[in-house]
PQR file with spaces between the fields and no chain letter, atoms N, CA, C, O and H, PARSE charges and radii, in Angstrom:
ATOM       1  N    MET     1     171.370    0.966  -59.442 -0.4000 1.5000
ATOM       2  CA   MET     1     170.306    1.427  -59.160 -0.0000 2.0000
ATOM       3  C    MET     1     169.320    0.472  -58.487  0.5500 1.7000
ATOM       4  O    MET     1     168.802    0.667  -57.387 -0.5500 1.4000
ATOM       5  N    MET     2     169.132   -0.537  -59.249 -0.4000 1.5000
ATOM       6  CA   MET     2     168.527   -1.754  -58.870 -0.0000 2.0000
ATOM       7  C    MET     2     168.991   -2.469  -57.673  0.5500 1.7000
ATOM       8  O    MET     2     168.256   -2.733  -56.721 -0.5500 1.4000
ATOM       9  H    MET     2     169.553   -0.695  -60.142  0.4000 1.0000
ATOM      10  N    SER     3     170.249   -2.775  -57.755 -0.4000 1.5000
ATOM      11  CA   SER     3     170.780   -3.165  -56.396 -0.0000 2.0000
ATOM      12  C    SER     3     170.648   -2.242  -55.178  0.5500 1.7000
ATOM      13  O    SER     3     170.411   -2.680  -54.052 -0.5500 1.4000
ATOM      14  H    SER     3     170.846   -2.561  -58.528  0.4000 1.0000
ATOM      15  N    ASP     4     170.795   -1.076  -55.432 -0.4000 1.5000
ATOM      16  CA   ASP     4     170.353   -0.032  -54.215 -0.0000 2.0000
ATOM      17  C    ASP     4     168.928   -0.346  -53.571  0.5500 1.7000
ATOM      18  O    ASP     4     168.634   -0.577  -52.398 -0.5500 1.4000
ATOM      19  H    ASP     4     170.987   -0.721  -56.346  0.4000 1.0000
ATOM      20  N    ALA     5     167.998   -0.267  -54.926 -0.4000 1.5000
ATOM      21  CA   ALA     5     166.721   -0.530  -54.450 -0.0000 2.0000
ATOM      22  C    ALA     5     166.345   -1.989  -53.624  0.5500 1.7000
ATOM      23  O    ALA     5     165.475   -2.082  -52.758 -0.5500 1.4000
ATOM      24  H    ALA     5     168.237   -0.080  -55.879  0.4000 1.0000
ATOM      25  N    ARG     6     167.223   -3.103  -54.114 -0.4000 1.5000
ATOM      26  CA   ARG     6     167.099   -4.066  -53.485 -0.0000 2.0000
ATOM      27  C    ARG     6     167.712   -4.351  -52.032  0.5500 1.7000
ATOM      28  O    ARG     6     167.404   -5.204  -51.200 -0.5500 1.4000
ATOM      29  H    ARG     6     167.929   -3.028  -54.817  0.4000 1.0000
ATOM      30  N    LYS     7     168.686   -3.342  -52.013 -0.4000 1.5000
ATOM      31  CA   LYS     7     169.061   -3.410  -50.373 -0.0000 2.0000
ATOM      32  C    LYS     7     168.524   -2.350  -49.728  0.5500 1.7000
ATOM      33  O    LYS     7     169.009   -2.021  -48.645 -0.5500 1.4000
ATOM      34  H    LYS     7     168.936   -2.649  -52.689  0.4000 1.0000
ATOM      35  N    ARG     8     167.521   -1.692  -50.235 -0.4000 1.5000
ATOM      36  CA   ARG     8     166.459   -0.838  -49.509 -0.0000 2.0000
ATOM      37  C    ARG     8     167.243    0.364  -49.158  0.5500 1.7000
ATOM      38  O    ARG     8     167.085    0.967  -48.096 -0.5500 1.4000
ATOM      39  H    ARG     8     167.127   -1.959  -51.115  0.4000 1.0000
ATOM      40  N    LYS     9     168.039    0.679  -50.016 -0.4000 1.5000
ATOM      41  CA   LYS     9     168.833    2.136  -49.932 -0.0000 2.0000
ATOM      42  C    LYS     9     168.111    3.056  -50.241  0.5500 1.7000
ATOM      43  O    LYS     9     168.357    4.155  -49.746 -0.5500 1.4000
ATOM      44  H    LYS     9     168.167    0.189  -50.879  0.4000 1.0000
ATOM      45  N    LEU    10     167.100    2.922  -51.064 -0.4000 1.5000
ATOM      46  CA   LEU    10     166.177    4.068  -51.627 -0.0000 2.0000
ATOM      47  C    LEU    10     164.584    4.238  -51.308  0.5500 1.7000
ATOM      48  O    LEU    10     163.832    3.266  -51.384 -0.5500 1.4000
ATOM      49  H    LEU    10     166.900    2.028  -51.466  0.4000 1.0000
ATOM      50  N    ASP    11     164.243    5.199  -51.042 -0.4000 1.5000
ATOM      51  CA   ASP    11     162.646    5.430  -50.774 -0.0000 2.0000
ATOM      52  C    ASP    11     162.088    5.833  -52.187  0.5500 1.7000
ATOM      53  O    ASP    11     160.886    5.643  -52.377 -0.5500 1.4000
ATOM      54  H    ASP    11     164.853    5.989  -50.981  0.4000 1.0000
ATOM      55  N    MET    12     162.855    6.376  -53.205 -0.4000 1.5000
ATOM      56  CA   MET    12     162.026    6.846  -54.313 -0.0000 2.0000
ATOM      57  C    MET    12     163.084    7.029  -55.620  0.5500 1.7000
ATOM      58  O    MET    12     164.152    7.633  -55.523 -0.5500 1.4000
ATOM      59  H    MET    12     163.831    6.530  -53.051  0.4000 1.0000
ATOM      60  N    VAL    13     162.698    6.535  -56.587 -0.4000 1.5000
ATOM      61  CA   VAL    13     163.722    6.494  -58.081 -0.0000 2.0000
ATOM      62  C    VAL    13     162.763    7.685  -58.751  0.5500 1.7000
ATOM      63  O    VAL    13     161.633    7.560  -59.224 -0.5500 1.4000
ATOM      64  H    VAL    13     161.830    6.044  -56.665  0.4000 1.0000
ATOM      65  N    PRO    14     163.662    8.984  -58.624 -0.5600 1.5000
ATOM      66  CA   PRO    14     163.269    9.920  -59.662  0.2800 2.0000
ATOM      67  C    PRO    14     163.898    9.837  -61.087  0.5500 1.7000
ATOM      68  O    PRO    14     165.040    9.444  -61.326 -0.5500 1.4000
ATOM      69  N    VAL    15     163.091   10.214  -61.885 -0.4000 1.5000
ATOM      70  CA   VAL    15     163.738   10.148  -63.490 -0.0000 2.0000
ATOM      71  C    VAL    15     163.063   11.359  -64.193  0.5500 1.7000
ATOM      72  O    VAL    15     161.894   11.666  -63.961 -0.5500 1.4000
ATOM      73  H    VAL    15     162.163   10.533  -61.690  0.4000 1.0000
ATOM      74  N    TRP    16     163.848   12.021  -65.050 -0.4000 1.5000
ATOM      75  CA   TRP    16     163.201   13.018  -65.910 -0.0000 2.0000
ATOM      76  C    TRP    16     162.237   12.417  -67.075  0.5500 1.7000
ATOM      77  O    TRP    16     161.289   13.065  -67.519 -0.5500 1.4000
ATOM      78  H    TRP    16     164.798   11.773  -65.238  0.4000 1.0000
ATOM      79  N    ARG    17     162.540   11.258  -67.474 -0.4000 1.5000
ATOM      80  CA   ARG    17     161.751   10.611  -68.657 -0.0000 2.0000
ATOM      81  C    ARG    17     161.945    9.006  -68.482  0.5500 1.7000
ATOM      82  O    ARG    17     163.018    8.403  -68.494 -0.5500 1.4000
ATOM      83  H    ARG    17     163.311   10.732  -67.113  0.4000 1.0000
ATOM      84  N    TRP    18     160.749    8.508  -68.331 -0.4000 1.5000
ATOM      85  CA   TRP    18     160.963    7.066  -68.072 -0.0000 2.0000
ATOM      86  C    TRP    18     161.878    6.165  -69.312  0.5500 1.7000
ATOM      87  O    TRP    18     162.650    5.234  -69.081 -0.5500 1.4000
ATOM      88  H    TRP    18     159.877    8.998  -68.322  0.4000 1.0000
ATOM      89  N    ASP    19     161.516    6.779  -70.743 -0.4000 1.5000
ATOM      90  CA   ASP    19     162.468    5.954  -71.688 -0.0000 2.0000
ATOM      91  C    ASP    19     163.793    6.233  -71.384  0.5500 1.7000
ATOM      92  O    ASP    19     164.606    5.522  -71.974 -0.5500 1.4000
ATOM      93  H    ASP    19     160.889    7.535  -70.931  0.4000 1.0000
ATOM      94  N    ARG    20     164.290    7.172  -70.536 -0.4000 1.5000
ATOM      95  CA   ARG    20     165.864    7.320  -70.205 -0.0000 2.0000
ATOM      96  C    ARG    20     166.118    6.298  -69.096  0.5500 1.7000
ATOM      97  O    ARG    20     167.260    5.966  -68.776 -0.5500 1.4000
ATOM      98  H    ARG    20     163.630    7.750  -70.057  0.4000 1.0000
ATOM      99  N    PHE    21     165.003    5.807  -68.514 -0.4000 1.5000
ATOM     100  CA   PHE    21     165.067    4.610  -67.274 -0.0000 2.0000
ATOM     101  C    PHE    21     165.023    3.239  -67.827  0.5500 1.7000
ATOM     102  O    PHE    21     165.763    2.407  -67.303 -0.5500 1.4000
ATOM     103  H    PHE    21     164.076    6.077  -68.774  0.4000 1.0000
ATOM     104  N    ALA    22     164.179    2.845  -68.918 -0.4000 1.5000
ATOM     105  CA   ALA    22     163.970    1.804  -69.148 -0.0000 2.0000
ATOM     106  C    ALA    22     164.093    1.661  -70.818  0.5500 1.7000
ATOM     107  O    ALA    22     163.803    2.617  -71.536 -0.5500 1.4000
ATOM     108  H    ALA    22     163.578    3.521  -69.343  0.4000 1.0000
ATOM     109  N    ARG    23     164.511    0.489  -71.322 -0.4000 1.5000
ATOM     110  CA   ARG    23     164.572    0.445  -72.901 -0.0000 2.0000
ATOM     111  C    ARG    23     163.003    0.149  -73.560  0.5500 1.7000
ATOM     112  O    ARG    23     162.573    0.337  -74.698 -0.5500 1.4000
ATOM     113  H    ARG    23     164.747   -0.288  -70.739  0.4000 1.0000
ATOM     114  N    SER    24     162.463   -0.305  -72.534 -0.4000 1.5000
ATOM     115  CA   SER    24     161.023   -0.908  -73.275 -0.0000 2.0000
ATOM     116  C    SER    24     159.894   -0.490  -72.341  0.5500 1.7000
ATOM     117  O    SER    24     160.230   -0.017  -71.255 -0.5500 1.4000
ATOM     118  H    SER    24     162.812   -0.458  -71.610  0.4000 1.0000
ATOM     119  N    THR    25     158.566   -0.605  -72.631 -0.4000 1.5000
ATOM     120  CA   THR    25     157.448   -0.641  -71.747 -0.0000 2.0000
ATOM     121  C    THR    25     157.357   -1.829  -70.812  0.5500 1.7000
ATOM     122  O    THR    25     156.753   -1.743  -69.743 -0.5500 1.4000
ATOM     123  H    THR    25     158.293   -0.988  -73.513  0.4000 1.0000
ATOM     124  N    ARG    26     157.993   -3.003  -71.237 -0.4000 1.5000
ATOM     125  CA   ARG    26     157.815   -4.200  -70.651 -0.0000 2.0000
ATOM     126  C    ARG    26     158.962   -3.948  -69.764  0.5500 1.7000
ATOM     127  O    ARG    26     158.646   -4.182  -68.597 -0.5500 1.4000
ATOM     128  H    ARG    26     158.484   -3.073  -72.105  0.4000 1.0000
ATOM     129  N    ASN    27     160.198   -3.549  -69.899 -0.4000 1.5000
ATOM     130  CA   ASN    27     161.128   -3.236  -69.036 -0.0000 2.0000
ATOM     131  C    ASN    27     160.858   -2.323  -67.716  0.5500 1.7000
ATOM     132  O    ASN    27     161.198   -2.551  -66.555 -0.5500 1.4000
ATOM     133  H    ASN    27     160.454   -3.358  -70.846  0.4000 1.0000
ATOM     134  N    LEU    28     160.194   -1.299  -68.214 -0.4000 1.5000
ATOM     135  CA   LEU    28     159.605   -0.465  -67.319 -0.0000 2.0000
ATOM     136  C    LEU    28     158.805   -1.043  -66.272  0.5500 1.7000
ATOM     137  O    LEU    28     158.926   -0.856  -65.061 -0.5500 1.4000
ATOM     138  H    LEU    28     159.918   -1.113  -69.157  0.4000 1.0000
ATOM     139  N    LEU    29     157.917   -1.815  -66.917 -0.4000 1.5000
ATOM     140  CA   LEU    29     156.880   -2.533  -66.060 -0.0000 2.0000
ATOM     141  C    LEU    29     157.495   -3.331  -64.920  0.5500 1.7000
ATOM     142  O    LEU    29     157.240   -3.160  -63.728 -0.5500 1.4000
ATOM     143  H    LEU    29     157.818   -1.967  -67.900  0.4000 1.0000
ATOM     144  N    LEU    30     158.332   -4.220  -65.429 -0.4000 1.5000
ATOM     145  CA   LEU    30     159.226   -5.207  -64.469 -0.0000 2.0000
ATOM     146  C    LEU    30     159.921   -4.154  -63.310  0.5500 1.7000
ATOM     147  O    LEU    30     159.774   -4.520  -62.144 -0.5500 1.4000
ATOM     148  H    LEU    30     158.539   -4.359  -66.398  0.4000 1.0000
ATOM     149  N    ALA    31     160.452   -3.246  -63.471 -0.4000 1.5000
ATOM     150  CA   ALA    31     161.204   -2.485  -62.685 -0.0000 2.0000
ATOM     151  C    ALA    31     160.014   -1.725  -61.905  0.5500 1.7000
ATOM     152  O    ALA    31     160.343   -1.423  -60.758 -0.5500 1.4000
ATOM     153  H    ALA    31     160.572   -2.949  -64.418  0.4000 1.0000
ATOM     154  N    LEU    32     158.833   -1.386  -62.232 -0.4000 1.5000
ATOM     155  CA   LEU    32     157.772   -0.624  -61.518 -0.0000 2.0000
ATOM     156  C    LEU    32     157.097   -1.793  -60.548  0.5500 1.7000
ATOM     157  O    LEU    32     156.513   -1.515  -59.501 -0.5500 1.4000
ATOM     158  H    LEU    32     158.566   -1.632  -63.164  0.4000 1.0000
ATOM     159  N    GLU    33     157.241   -2.946  -60.983 -0.4000 1.5000
ATOM     160  CA   GLU    33     156.570   -4.002  -60.227 -0.0000 2.0000
ATOM     161  C    GLU    33     157.534   -4.510  -58.980  0.5500 1.7000
ATOM     162  O    GLU    33     157.089   -4.999  -57.942 -0.5500 1.4000
ATOM     163  H    GLU    33     157.716   -3.171  -61.834  0.4000 1.0000
ATOM     164  N    GLU    34     158.708   -4.339  -59.227 -0.4000 1.5000
ATOM     165  CA   GLU    34     159.754   -4.776  -58.239 -0.0000 2.0000
ATOM     166  C    GLU    34     159.949   -3.568  -57.303  0.5500 1.7000
ATOM     167  O    GLU    34     160.237   -3.765  -56.123 -0.5500 1.4000
ATOM     168  H    GLU    34     159.069   -3.942  -60.071  0.4000 1.0000
ATOM     169  N    PHE    35     159.783   -2.185  -57.850 -0.4000 1.5000
ATOM     170  CA   PHE    35     159.675   -1.415  -56.868 -0.0000 2.0000
ATOM     171  C    PHE    35     158.568   -0.955  -55.948  0.5500 1.7000
ATOM     172  O    PHE    35     158.604   -0.303  -54.905 -0.5500 1.4000
ATOM     173  H    PHE    35     159.548   -2.025  -58.808  0.4000 1.0000
ATOM     174  N    ARG    36     157.416   -1.570  -56.750 -0.4000 1.5000
ATOM     175  CA   ARG    36     156.041   -1.488  -55.954 -0.0000 2.0000
ATOM     176  C    ARG    36     156.365   -2.688  -54.851  0.5500 1.7000
ATOM     177  O    ARG    36     156.096   -2.373  -53.692 -0.5500 1.4000
ATOM     178  H    ARG    36     157.388   -2.099  -57.598  0.4000 1.0000
ATOM     179  N    SER    37     156.812   -3.792  -55.019 -0.4000 1.5000
ATOM     180  CA   SER    37     156.985   -5.017  -54.170 -0.0000 2.0000
ATOM     181  C    SER    37     158.016   -4.292  -52.930  0.5500 1.7000
ATOM     182  O    SER    37     157.977   -4.765  -51.793 -0.5500 1.4000
ATOM     183  H    SER    37     157.031   -4.048  -55.960  0.4000 1.0000
ATOM     184  N    LEU    38     158.758   -3.337  -53.192 -0.4000 1.5000
ATOM     185  CA   LEU    38     159.777   -2.879  -52.413 -0.0000 2.0000
ATOM     186  C    LEU    38     159.367   -1.597  -51.564  0.5500 1.7000
ATOM     187  O    LEU    38     160.005   -1.040  -50.670 -0.5500 1.4000
ATOM     188  H    LEU    38     158.790   -2.953  -54.115  0.4000 1.0000
ATOM     189  N    LYS    39     158.071   -1.277  -52.118 -0.4000 1.5000
ATOM     190  CA   LYS    39     157.780    0.000  -51.548 -0.0000 2.0000
ATOM     191  C    LYS    39     158.400    1.144  -51.836  0.5500 1.7000
ATOM     192  O    LYS    39     158.224    2.110  -51.093 -0.5500 1.4000
ATOM     193  H    LYS    39     157.553   -1.730  -52.843  0.4000 1.0000
ATOM     194  N    ILE    40     159.162    1.232  -52.865 -0.4000 1.5000
ATOM     195  CA   ILE    40     159.777    2.431  -53.451 -0.0000 2.0000
ATOM     196  C    ILE    40     158.963    3.369  -54.604  0.5500 1.7000
ATOM     197  O    ILE    40     158.573    2.924  -55.683 -0.5500 1.4000
ATOM     198  H    ILE    40     159.305    0.448  -53.469  0.4000 1.0000
ATOM     199  N    GLN    41     158.821    4.530  -54.217 -0.4000 1.5000
ATOM     200  CA   GLN    41     158.074    5.265  -55.153 -0.0000 2.0000
ATOM     201  C    GLN    41     159.151    5.498  -56.446  0.5500 1.7000
ATOM     202  O    GLN    41     160.374    5.630  -56.396 -0.5500 1.4000
ATOM     203  H    GLN    41     159.138    4.891  -53.340  0.4000 1.0000
ATOM     204  N    PHE    42     158.267    5.500  -57.592 -0.4000 1.5000
ATOM     205  CA   PHE    42     158.801    5.932  -58.749 -0.0000 2.0000
ATOM     206  C    PHE    42     158.125    7.291  -59.510  0.5500 1.7000
ATOM     207  O    PHE    42     156.940    7.414  -59.819 -0.5500 1.4000
ATOM     208  H    PHE    42     157.274    5.392  -57.632  0.4000 1.0000
ATOM     209  N    VAL    43     159.157    8.223  -59.711 -0.4000 1.5000
ATOM     210  CA   VAL    43     158.542    9.487  -59.979 -0.0000 2.0000
ATOM     211  C    VAL    43     159.147    9.885  -61.674  0.5500 1.7000
ATOM     212  O    VAL    43     160.351   10.005  -61.900 -0.5500 1.4000
ATOM     213  H    VAL    43     160.119    8.123  -59.460  0.4000 1.0000
ATOM     214  N    SER    44     158.337   10.010  -62.487 -0.4000 1.5000
ATOM     215  CA   SER    44     158.918   10.436  -63.762 -0.0000 2.0000
ATOM     216  C    SER    44     158.467   12.030  -64.234  0.5500 1.7000
ATOM     217  O    SER    44     157.373   12.330  -64.710 -0.5500 1.4000
ATOM     218  H    SER    44     157.359    9.913  -62.303  0.4000 1.0000
ATOM     219  N    PHE    45     159.168   12.604  -64.073 -0.4000 1.5000
ATOM     220  CA   PHE    45     158.694   14.114  -64.127 -0.0000 2.0000
ATOM     221  C    PHE    45     158.256   14.813  -65.221  0.5500 1.7000
ATOM     222  O    PHE    45     157.521   15.792  -65.094 -0.5500 1.4000
ATOM     223  H    PHE    45     160.058   12.360  -63.686  0.4000 1.0000
ATOM     224  N    GLN    46     158.734   14.301  -66.569 -0.4000 1.5000
ATOM     225  CA   GLN    46     158.178   14.349  -67.712 -0.0000 2.0000
ATOM     226  C    GLN    46     156.792   13.808  -67.970  0.5500 1.7000
ATOM     227  O    GLN    46     155.895   14.522  -68.419 -0.5500 1.4000
ATOM     228  H    GLN    46     159.331   13.506  -66.672  0.4000 1.0000
ATOM     229  N    GLU    47     156.648   12.614  -67.697 -0.4000 1.5000
ATOM     230  CA   GLU    47     155.481   12.006  -67.980 -0.0000 2.0000
ATOM     231  C    GLU    47     154.221   12.299  -66.783  0.5500 1.7000
ATOM     232  O    GLU    47     153.040   11.954  -66.737 -0.5500 1.4000
ATOM     233  H    GLU    47     157.377   12.034  -67.332  0.4000 1.0000
ATOM     234  N    ASP    48     155.065   13.075  -65.894 -0.4000 1.5000
ATOM     235  CA   ASP    48     154.137   13.249  -64.579 -0.0000 2.0000
ATOM     236  C    ASP    48     153.314   11.980  -63.997  0.5500 1.7000
ATOM     237  O    ASP    48     152.114   11.888  -63.738 -0.5500 1.4000
ATOM     238  H    ASP    48     156.024   13.355  -65.932  0.4000 1.0000
ATOM     239  N    ILE    49     154.392   11.005  -63.875 -0.4000 1.5000
ATOM     240  CA   ILE    49     153.949    9.802  -63.046 -0.0000 2.0000
ATOM     241  C    ILE    49     154.635    9.574  -61.779  0.5500 1.7000
ATOM     242  O    ILE    49     155.861    9.462  -61.771 -0.5500 1.4000
ATOM     243  H    ILE    49     155.367   11.080  -64.085  0.4000 1.0000
ATOM     244  N    ASP    50     153.986    9.500  -60.762 -0.4000 1.5000
ATOM     245  CA   ASP    50     154.298    9.410  -59.364 -0.0000 2.0000
ATOM     246  C    ASP    50     153.516    8.092  -58.794  0.5500 1.7000
ATOM     247  O    ASP    50     152.306    8.245  -58.627 -0.5500 1.4000
ATOM     248  H    ASP    50     152.990    9.591  -60.768  0.4000 1.0000
ATOM     249  N    THR    51     154.008    6.965  -58.515 -0.4000 1.5000
ATOM     250  CA   THR    51     153.412    6.082  -58.133 -0.0000 2.0000
ATOM     251  C    THR    51     152.944    6.003  -56.753  0.5500 1.7000
ATOM     252  O    THR    51     152.078    5.214  -56.374 -0.5500 1.4000
ATOM     253  H    THR    51     154.991    6.842  -58.651  0.4000 1.0000
ATOM     254  N    GLY    52     153.564    6.870  -56.000 -0.4000 1.5000
ATOM     255  CA   GLY    52     152.787    7.225  -54.798 -0.0000 2.0000
ATOM     256  C    GLY    52     151.688    7.978  -54.616  0.5500 1.7000
ATOM     257  O    GLY    52     151.440    8.377  -53.478 -0.5500 1.4000
ATOM     258  H    GLY    52     154.267    7.511  -56.308  0.4000 1.0000
ATOM     259  N    THR    53     150.981    8.251  -55.512 -0.4000 1.5000
ATOM     260  CA   THR    53     149.474    8.673  -55.685 -0.0000 2.0000
ATOM     261  C    THR    53     148.406    8.058  -56.418  0.5500 1.7000
ATOM     262  O    THR    53     148.676    7.700  -57.564 -0.5500 1.4000
ATOM     263  H    THR    53     151.182    7.927  -56.437  0.4000 1.0000
ATOM     264  N    PRO    54     147.143    7.849  -55.943 -0.5600 1.5000
ATOM     265  CA   PRO    54     146.154    7.233  -56.526  0.2800 2.0000
ATOM     266  C    PRO    54     146.417    7.570  -58.309  0.5500 1.7000
ATOM     267  O    PRO    54     146.469    6.590  -59.051 -0.5500 1.4000
ATOM     268  N    ILE    55     146.531    8.596  -58.747 -0.4000 1.5000
ATOM     269  CA   ILE    55     146.586    8.864  -60.206 -0.0000 2.0000
ATOM     270  C    ILE    55     147.819    8.158  -60.874  0.5500 1.7000
ATOM     271  O    ILE    55     147.741    7.706  -62.017 -0.5500 1.4000
ATOM     272  H    ILE    55     146.489    9.392  -58.143  0.4000 1.0000
ATOM     273  N    GLY    56     149.058    8.074  -60.049 -0.4000 1.5000
ATOM     274  CA   GLY    56     149.927    7.536  -60.400 -0.0000 2.0000
ATOM     275  C    GLY    56     149.948    5.945  -60.493  0.5500 1.7000
ATOM     276  O    GLY    56     150.644    5.328  -61.299 -0.5500 1.4000
ATOM     277  H    GLY    56     149.121    8.441  -59.121  0.4000 1.0000
ATOM     278  N    GLN    57     149.150    5.404  -59.622 -0.4000 1.5000
ATOM     279  CA   GLN    57     148.653    3.840  -59.582 -0.0000 2.0000
ATOM     280  C    GLN    57     147.827    3.621  -60.841  0.5500 1.7000
ATOM     281  O    GLN    57     148.041    2.577  -61.457 -0.5500 1.4000
ATOM     282  H    GLN    57     148.584    5.906  -58.967  0.4000 1.0000
ATOM     283  N    VAL    58     146.851    4.521  -61.335 -0.4000 1.5000
ATOM     284  CA   VAL    58     146.158    4.350  -62.455 -0.0000 2.0000
ATOM     285  C    VAL    58     147.050    4.399  -63.821  0.5500 1.7000
ATOM     286  O    VAL    58     146.751    3.691  -64.783 -0.5500 1.4000
ATOM     287  H    VAL    58     146.677    5.370  -60.835  0.4000 1.0000
ATOM     288  N    LEU    59     148.112    5.241  -63.836 -0.4000 1.5000
ATOM     289  CA   LEU    59     148.985    5.283  -64.802 -0.0000 2.0000
ATOM     290  C    LEU    59     149.981    4.167  -64.753  0.5500 1.7000
ATOM     291  O    LEU    59     150.538    3.894  -65.816 -0.5500 1.4000
ATOM     292  H    LEU    59     148.355    5.816  -63.055  0.4000 1.0000
ATOM     293  N    PHE    60     150.335    3.379  -63.527 -0.4000 1.5000
ATOM     294  CA   PHE    60     151.020    2.423  -63.564 -0.0000 2.0000
ATOM     295  C    PHE    60     150.310    1.132  -64.609  0.5500 1.7000
ATOM     296  O    PHE    60     150.789    0.478  -65.536 -0.5500 1.4000
ATOM     297  H    PHE    60     149.882    3.601  -62.664  0.4000 1.0000
ATOM     298  N    THR    61     148.942    1.145  -63.946 -0.4000 1.5000
ATOM     299  CA   THR    61     148.244    0.008  -64.550 -0.0000 2.0000
ATOM     300  C    THR    61     148.058    0.218  -66.172  0.5500 1.7000
ATOM     301  O    THR    61     148.153   -0.721  -66.962 -0.5500 1.4000
ATOM     302  H    THR    61     148.553    1.677  -63.193  0.4000 1.0000
ATOM     303  N    LEU    62     147.791    1.531  -66.551 -0.4000 1.5000
ATOM     304  CA   LEU    62     147.779    1.669  -68.050 -0.0000 2.0000
ATOM     305  C    LEU    62     149.048    1.226  -68.661  0.5500 1.7000
ATOM     306  O    LEU    62     148.991    0.618  -69.730 -0.5500 1.4000
ATOM     307  H    LEU    62     147.714    2.294  -65.909  0.4000 1.0000
ATOM     308  N    ILE    63     150.289    1.483  -68.050 -0.4000 1.5000
ATOM     309  CA   ILE    63     151.534    1.143  -68.626 -0.0000 2.0000
ATOM     310  C    ILE    63     151.649   -0.494  -68.600  0.5500 1.7000
ATOM     311  O    ILE    63     152.149   -1.122  -69.533 -0.5500 1.4000
ATOM     312  H    ILE    63     150.335    1.977  -67.181  0.4000 1.0000
ATOM     313  N    ALA    64     151.213   -0.999  -67.621 -0.4000 1.5000
ATOM     314  CA   ALA    64     151.026   -2.499  -67.886 -0.0000 2.0000
ATOM     315  C    ALA    64     150.126   -2.976  -68.770  0.5500 1.7000
ATOM     316  O    ALA    64     150.377   -4.112  -69.174 -0.5500 1.4000
ATOM     317  H    ALA    64     150.806   -0.489  -66.863  0.4000 1.0000
ATOM     318  N    ALA    65     149.195   -2.481  -69.178 -0.4000 1.5000
ATOM     319  CA   ALA    65     148.326   -2.784  -70.471 -0.0000 2.0000
ATOM     320  C    ALA    65     149.185   -2.504  -71.646  0.5500 1.7000
ATOM     321  O    ALA    65     149.173   -3.289  -72.594 -0.5500 1.4000
ATOM     322  H    ALA    65     148.991   -1.558  -68.850  0.4000 1.0000
ATOM     323  N    MET    66     149.972   -1.380  -71.656 -0.4000 1.5000
ATOM     324  CA   MET    66     150.671   -1.075  -72.903 -0.0000 2.0000
ATOM     325  C    MET    66     151.752   -2.029  -73.178  0.5500 1.7000
ATOM     326  O    MET    66     152.128   -2.307  -74.317 -0.5500 1.4000
ATOM     327  H    MET    66     149.981   -0.742  -70.886  0.4000 1.0000
ATOM     328  N    ALA    67     152.303   -2.585  -71.960 -0.4000 1.5000
ATOM     329  CA   ALA    67     153.344   -3.453  -71.857 -0.0000 2.0000
ATOM     330  C    ALA    67     152.937   -4.591  -72.517  0.5500 1.7000
ATOM     331  O    ALA    67     153.502   -4.984  -73.538 -0.5500 1.4000
ATOM     332  H    ALA    67     151.997   -2.360  -71.034  0.4000 1.0000
ATOM     333  N    GLU    68     151.853   -5.237  -71.932 -0.4000 1.5000
ATOM     334  CA   GLU    68     150.700   -6.585  -72.551 -0.0000 2.0000
ATOM     335  C    GLU    68     151.027   -6.441  -73.967  0.5500 1.7000
ATOM     336  O    GLU    68     151.855   -7.159  -74.528 -0.5500 1.4000
ATOM     337  H    GLU    68     151.393   -4.918  -71.103  0.4000 1.0000
ATOM     338  N    LEU    69     150.274   -5.370  -74.627 -0.4000 1.5000
ATOM     339  CA   LEU    69     150.081   -5.182  -76.003 -0.0000 2.0000
ATOM     340  C    LEU    69     151.422   -5.035  -76.720  0.5500 1.7000
ATOM     341  O    LEU    69     151.394   -5.539  -77.843 -0.5500 1.4000
ATOM     342  H    LEU    69     149.601   -4.787  -74.172  0.4000 1.0000
ATOM     343  N    GLU    70     152.638   -4.459  -76.363 -0.4000 1.5000
ATOM     344  CA   GLU    70     153.665   -4.671  -76.976 -0.0000 2.0000
ATOM     345  C    GLU    70     154.274   -5.841  -76.994  0.5500 1.7000
ATOM     346  O    GLU    70     155.024   -6.122  -77.929 -0.5500 1.4000
ATOM     347  H    GLU    70     152.660   -4.050  -75.451  0.4000 1.0000
ATOM     348  N    SER    71     154.076   -6.599  -76.094 -0.4000 1.5000
ATOM     349  CA   SER    71     154.748   -8.151  -75.799 -0.0000 2.0000
ATOM     350  C    SER    71     153.964   -9.119  -76.936  0.5500 1.7000
ATOM     351  O    SER    71     154.518   -9.993  -77.603 -0.5500 1.4000
ATOM     352  H    SER    71     153.467   -6.371  -75.334  0.4000 1.0000
ATOM     353  N    ALA    72     152.469   -8.732  -76.998 -0.4000 1.5000
ATOM     354  CA   ALA    72     151.696   -9.586  -78.011 -0.0000 2.0000
ATOM     355  C    ALA    72     151.924   -9.468  -79.348  0.5500 1.7000
ATOM     356  O    ALA    72     151.660  -10.361  -80.153 -0.5500 1.4000
ATOM     357  H    ALA    72     152.019   -8.022  -76.457  0.4000 1.0000
ATOM     358  N    ASN    73     152.541   -8.100  -79.710 -0.4000 1.5000
ATOM     359  CA   ASN    73     152.874   -7.962  -81.059 -0.0000 2.0000
ATOM     360  C    ASN    73     154.105   -8.378  -81.550  0.5500 1.7000
ATOM     361  O    ASN    73     154.371   -8.243  -82.745 -0.5500 1.4000
ATOM     362  H    ASN    73     152.755   -7.374  -79.055  0.4000 1.0000
């Protein structure tokens, strides 16, 4: 999936739950940062995260904060 994203074959990455996509909050954050730089929308249906919306951007920021806490411990 990441190789398709890097080749810009995707506009959106839909997932049922983010924990099925990434092994840790840190892995999720790295993927979301890459998607953002490639202008690819990430949608997690179970967590109701859509990075294409203002609320989704706020949730992205919260996930980044959680990842930072996770790596500090």
